[in-house]
N, C-alpha and C positions, 0 to 999 in steps of 0.2 A: 837319480834315486828314485825308485818307483815311489807312483801315488797310491798304489793298492797290492797288495800279496796278489796271487794267482794260486788258486786252491782243485787239485784234482783229487777227486774222491777214488777208491779202489778198485772201480768200474769203468771211468774215465782216464788210469793207467794200463789197464786193459786193453782198451778201446785204439789210444797212443800207440802202443806196443804192436799191434799188427798193422800199421804201416811200413812204408818203406824207412829206409833209413834217412835218404835223403825227405823225403816227407816228413817224417818226425823235426826234423830240423829243422824245418820252412816254419812248421806251424809252432813249434816253440819259439821261433822268434818273430813270427804273429803276434803271438798272443802273449809275448814280453811286452813288444811296443806297443800293441795295440789295444791290452787290457790292462799292464801293469805300470808303464809308461805313462799311458793318454789316460783323459777321464772316458772310459768303460762306458759311459752313461752318457757322452754327446755319440750321436748319430755322424755316418761318413758315408762313406761309398760303399764300402765294405762292415760298416758295423751298424746293427742298428735294432730297434726294439721290435719286437714281433708285433702285429699288426694284435694277433687274438694270444697275447700272452695263455700257454698251458697252466698246468698247477706248480710245475717246474721252471719252466725254460722264460725266460723274460727278457731276454736278447739274444742275437744270434752275431758269428763274428765268421765272413766269408776269406775263403783263401783258396783259389782255386776253386778245385771241385770239392773242398772239402769243406766242412762245415763244424762251430764250435759253438753250442748251446750253453748260456751263462744267466749268471744272476747276480748282482753285487749286495752283498749285507759289508755296510760300516765301512771298513779300511781294505775289505778282501771282495775277490772278485771268485766266485764258486763254479767253477769251471761244471756242468751237469750234465754235459754228454757231446761226445765226437762222433762226426759221421760224413760223409761220403754221398755227394749230389751225384747221381746217376740220370740223366736227360731230366726229365720231372721230375725223379723220384729220389726220394732221401733214403738213405737205409743207416743204420745207427746197429752196431754188432751185427752186421750181415743181415736185417730183419728190416725191412720198407716202415716204413713209419708217415704216416701224415697227423699234419702239424692244425 
């Protein structure tokens, strides 16, 4: 039984739909395992608290070149953005983002 429910907003649903079927499936499995079934606030190799949390993003989950930015509120993990890392640059919804 998951410790927390993983919630995606409408923007994040659009962001995940832009991924290929294989990427979408892999990312959903990673989010469920790392954020829903495991403690999403405990840092690991691919999941950590951002050094400089922005207004919305508090944690980052890495899965290959994909990035999931999220925050934890009570018994929910709220996904705030899904992006792709290309080299040293991060793109969310096709736009370059600097954290």
